[in-house]
C-alpha positions in Angstrom: -22.8 -11.5 -19.3 -19.4 -12.7 -20.4 -18.2 -14.6 -17.3 -14.9 -15.6 -19.0 -13.9 -11.9 -19.5 -15.0 -11.1 -15.9 -12.8 -13.9 -14.6 -9.9 -12.9 -16.8 -10.2 -9.4 -15.5 -10.0 -10.6 -11.9 -7.0 -12.8 -12.7 -5.2 -9.9 -14.3 -5.8 -7.7 -11.2 -4.1 -10.4 -9.1 -0.8 -9.8 -10.9 -1.2 -6.1 -11.6 1.4 -3.5 -10.5 -1.3 -1.8 -8.4 -1.9 -5.0 -6.4 1.9 -5.2 -5.9 1.9 -1.6 -4.6 -0.9 -2.5 -2.2 1.0 -5.6 -1.1 4.1 -3.5 -0.3 2.2 -0.8 1.5 0.1 -3.4 3.5 3.4 -5.2 4.4 4.6 -1.9 5.8 1.4 -1.7 7.9 2.1 -5.3 9.1 5.4 -4.1 10.4 3.7 -1.1 12.1 0.5 -2.6 13.4 0.7 -6.4 13.1 4.1 -6.8 14.7 4.8 -3.6 16.7 1.3 -2.5 17.6 1.6 1.0 16.1 -1.9 2.0 14.9 -0.7 4.0 11.9 -3.6 5.4 9.8 -1.3 7.6 7.7 0.3 5.0 5.3 -1.2 6.9 2.4 1.0 9.8 3.5 4.1 7.7 3.1 2.9 6.6 -0.3 2.4 10.2 -1.3 5.9 11.1 0.0 7.4 8.3 -2.0 5.5 9.2 -5.2 6.3 12.9 -5.1 9.8 12.4 -3.8 10.4 10.3 -6.9 8.7 12.5 -9.5 9.8 16.0 -8.4 13.6 15.4 -8.7 13.2 14.0 -12.2 10.9 16.7 -13.4 12.4 19.7 -11.6 16.1 18.8 -11.6 16.4 16.1 -14.3 17.8 13.7 -11.6 18.8 10.3 -12.7 16.6 7.3 -11.7 18.9 6.0 -8.8 19.1 9.5 -7.3 15.4 10.1 -7.5 14.7 6.8 -5.8 17.2 7.6 -3.1 15.6 11.0 -2.5 12.2 9.4 -2.3 13.3 6.9 0.3 15.2 9.5 2.3 12.2 11.7 2.3 10.1 8.9 3.8 12.7 8.5 6.6 12.6 12.2 7.4 8.8 12.1 7.4 8.8 9.1 9.7 11.3 10.8 12.1 9.2 14.0 12.1 6.1 12.0 12.6 7.5 9.7 15.2 9.3 12.1 17.6 6.1 13.7 19.0 3.7 10.7 18.5 5.4 7.4 19.4 4.8 8.1 23.1 1.1 8.4 22.5 -1.5 5.7 23.2 -2.7 3.8 20.2 -5.9 5.7 19.5 -4.2 9.1 19.8 -1.5 7.8 17.5 -4.1 6.9 14.9 -5.6 10.4 15.0 -2.2 12.1 14.6 -1.2 9.9 11.7 -4.4 10.5 9.8 -3.9 14.2 10.3 -0.2 14.0 9.1 -1.2 12.2 5.9 -3.8 14.8 5.2 -1.3 17.6 5.8 1.0 16.0 3.2 -1.9 15.8 0.7 -3.0 19.4 1.3 0.6 20.7 1.1 1.1 19.3 -2.4 -2.3 20.7 -3.5 -1.7 24.3 -2.5 -1.5 26.8 -5.4 1.8 28.2 -4.2 3.4 24.8 -4.8 2.0 24.4 -8.4 5.4 24.9 -10.2 6.8 22.0 -8.1 3.9 19.6 -7.3 1.4 20.5 -10.0 -1.2 21.3 -7.3 -4.5 19.4 -7.7 -3.5 18.3 -11.2 -0.4 16.5 -10.0 2.6 15.6 -12.1 3.1 13.4 -15.2 5.6 12.2 -17.7 8.5 11.2 -15.3 8.9 7.5 -15.9 11.0 7.7 -19.1 14.2 6.8 -17.3 12.6 3.8 -15.7 11.2 2.3 -18.9 14.6 3.1 -20.6 16.0 0.3 -18.5 13.5 -2.2 -19.9 15.4 -5.2 -21.3 12.2 -6.7 -22.9 12.1 -6.1 -26.7 9.3 -4.0 -28.0 6.2 -6.0 -29.1 3.1 -7.8 -28.0 3.4 -11.0 -25.9 0.9 -13.7 -25.2 1.2 -14.6 -21.5 -1.3 -17.4 -21.2 -4.7 -15.8 -21.4 -3.3 -12.3 -21.3 -1.7 -10.1 -24.0 0.9 -7.6 -22.7 3.4 -5.2 -24.3 7.0 -4.7 -23.1 6.0 -2.0 -20.6 3.4 -4.2 -18.9 5.8 -7.0 -18.5 8.7 -4.8 -17.3 6.6 -3.0 -14.6 5.2 -6.3 -13.4 8.6 -8.0 -13.1 10.0 -5.1 -11.1 7.0 -4.7 -8.9 6.7 -8.3 -7.9 10.4 -8.7 -7.5 10.3 -5.9 -5.0 7.4 -7.6 -3.2 9.4 -10.8 -3.0 12.5 -9.0 -1.7 10.4 -7.0 0.8 8.7 -10.2 2.2 12.1 -11.9 2.6 13.6 -8.9 4.4 10.6 -8.6 6.8 10.6 -12.4 7.4 14.3 -12.2 8.3 13.7 -9.1 10.6 10.8 -10.7 12.4 12.8 -13.9 13.1 15.7 -11.9 14.4 16.2 -10.6 18.0 14.9 -7.2 16.7 11.6 -8.9 15.7 11.2 -10.6 19.0 11.6 -7.2 20.8 9.0 -5.4 18.6 6.5 -8.3 19.1 7.1 -8.0 22.8 6.4 -4.2 22.6 3.1 -5.1 20.8 2.1 -7.4 23.7 3.4 -5.4 26.7 5.8 -2.5 26.2 6.2 -1.9 29.9 7.6 -5.4 30.3 10.0 -4.8 27.5 11.0 -1.5 29.0 11.6 -3.3 32.3 14.1 -5.6 30.5 16.2 -2.6 29.6 15.1 -2.2 26.0 14.7 1.3 24.5 11.1 0.9 23.4 11.0 4.4 21.8 13.9 3.6 19.6 12.4 0.3 18.5 9.1 1.9 17.7 10.9 4.6 15.6 12.8 1.9 13.7 9.6 0.0 13.0 7.9 3.2 11.8 10.8 4.0 9.5 10.9 0.4 8.0 7.2 0.3 7.4 7.3 3.8 6.0 10.0 2.9 3.6 7.9 0.0 2.3 5.0 2.5 2.0 7.1 5.0 0.0 8.3 2.2 -2.3 4.7 1.2 -2.8 3.9 4.8 -3.7 6.6 4.8 -6.4 5.3 1.5 -7.9 1.8 2.8 -7.8 2.7 5.7 -10.1 4.9 3.9 -12.6 2.1 2.3 -14.7 0.1 5.5 -14.8 3.1 7.8 -15.4 1.4 10.3 -13.2 1.0 11.2 -9.5 -2.2 12.9 -8.3 -3.0 14.0 -4.7 -6.5 12.7 -5.0 -5.2 9.1 -5.1 -3.7 9.5 -1.6 -6.7 10.2 0.5 -7.5 8.6 3.9 -9.6 5.9 2.1 -6.4 4.5 0.6 -5.1 3.7 4.1 -8.4 1.9 4.9 -8.2 -0.1 1.7 -4.7 -1.1 2.8 -5.9 -2.2 6.2 -8.6 -4.2 4.5 -6.0 -6.1 2.5 -3.9 -6.5 5.7 -6.8 -7.9 7.7 -7.9 -10.2 4.9 -4.6 -11.9 4.7 -3.6 -11.8 8.4 -2.0 -8.8 10.1 0.8 -10.6 11.9 2.1 -12.6 8.9 4.5 -11.9 6.1 2.5 -13.3 3.2 -0.8 -12.2 4.6 -0.6 -8.7 3.2 0.3 -10.0 -0.2 -2.5 -12.6 -0.3 -4.9 -10.0 1.1 -4.1 -7.5 -1.6 -4.6 -10.1 -4.3 -8.0 -11.1 -2.9 -9.0 -7.4 -2.4 -8.4 -6.5 -6.0 -9.8 -9.7 -7.4 -13.0 -9.2 -5.4 -13.3 -5.6 -6.6 -12.8 -6.7 -10.2 -15.3 -9.5 -9.9 -18.0 -7.5 -8.3 -17.6 -4.6 -10.7 -17.7 -7.0 -13.7 -20.8 -8.8 -12.4 -22.6 -5.6 -11.6 -21.8 -3.9 -14.9 -22.7 -7.1 -16.8 -26.0 -7.4 -15.0 -26.9 -3.7 -15.5 -26.0 -3.9 -19.2 -28.0 -7.1 -19.7 -31.0 -5.6 -18.0 -31.0 -8.0 -15.0 -30.5 -5.0 -12.7 -32.5 -1.8 -13.4 -32.6 0.1 -10.2 -29.0 1.4 -10.4 -26.7 2.8 -13.1 -23.1 1.7 -13.9 -21.8 4.8 -12.1 -23.5 3.8 -8.9 -22.3 0.2 -9.2 -18.7 1.4 -8.7 -19.7 2.4 -5.1 -21.8 -0.6 -4.4 -18.8 -2.9 -5.0 -17.0 -1.2 -2.0 -20.2 -1.8 0.1 -20.0 -5.5 -0.8 -16.3 -5.6 0.1 -17.1 -3.9 3.4 -19.8 -6.5 4.2 -17.4 -9.3 3.3 -14.8 -7.7 5.6 -17.3 -7.5 8.5 -18.2 -11.2 8.0 -14.5 -12.1 8.0 -13.9 -10.2 11.3 -16.9 -12.1 12.9 -15.9 -15.6 11.8 -12.2 -15.3 11.2 -10.8 -12.2 12.9 -7.1 -13.4 12.5 -7.4 -13.3 8.7 -6.8 -16.1 6.2 -3.2 -16.8 7.2 -3.2 -15.3 10.7 -2.8 -17.1 14.0 -5.6 -16.3 16.5 -3.0 -16.2 19.3 -1.5 -13.2 17.7 -4.7 -11.3 18.5 -3.9 -11.5 22.2 -2.9 -7.9 22.6 -2.2 -6.6 26.1 
């Protein structure tokens, strides 16, 4: 096995645009669940809304990039309001069920045959990122970035993706340190006490749902840009659970926790895949094939997550006091 290539692959995943997209979406879940106590299992739906809301205006109406981005973000706000009006008065477990269903409804709507001219049905949409890469200031060519070799497109998408992650972390940090943040953390602990103080708990929950949803939709856009395609199969329920894995790894009531958790999540996936594939190809492992190894790596990540929940339930950066939910 070539361990150097395996390690380089894991390091590359740490700074990949997909990891940045996961970090943004997990940060949105931190606003929902970590700080406000909203058990949202439909973050994949927000990502799908963002991706399709960005791609459809460009392909169907030849919309400029800023307008497409605005439509995608406004679509996520509308989705959050529609989702929040009937659900935010529900108890946490009922809210989780409804949000899972809402995300699946979004996915099935875009896969219906009657929507094929607009959404591409199960095949999805492609070739809509030209206006984004047209803004690339990096000259065409191949660049050596330490141990990695990247072209101008790779550098541009990474710069944009991680710049958005930094800005999102800063904004969430400022929000949580503000009076608004203290109110939503109070709602997480005991919403009846906050209501007794005269605060409109429903309005604060709606605001938190919208903010976290905006981060999820922005993550959905970043997720599609390197691929130049959006496919409904990428936004299944398992995506939300992967995001929760990243959130819990880093610490659910922290700002940097979702970012660190996303990096660790993708690094572990890359390492386990590289080691398993290398062991199979070298003949050290003979009872499984490379196609089966792809599923085993998720099993290993699941075992690691269970051990983390047993020995450090607050996550890597989390504070155990933050787990004292009412």
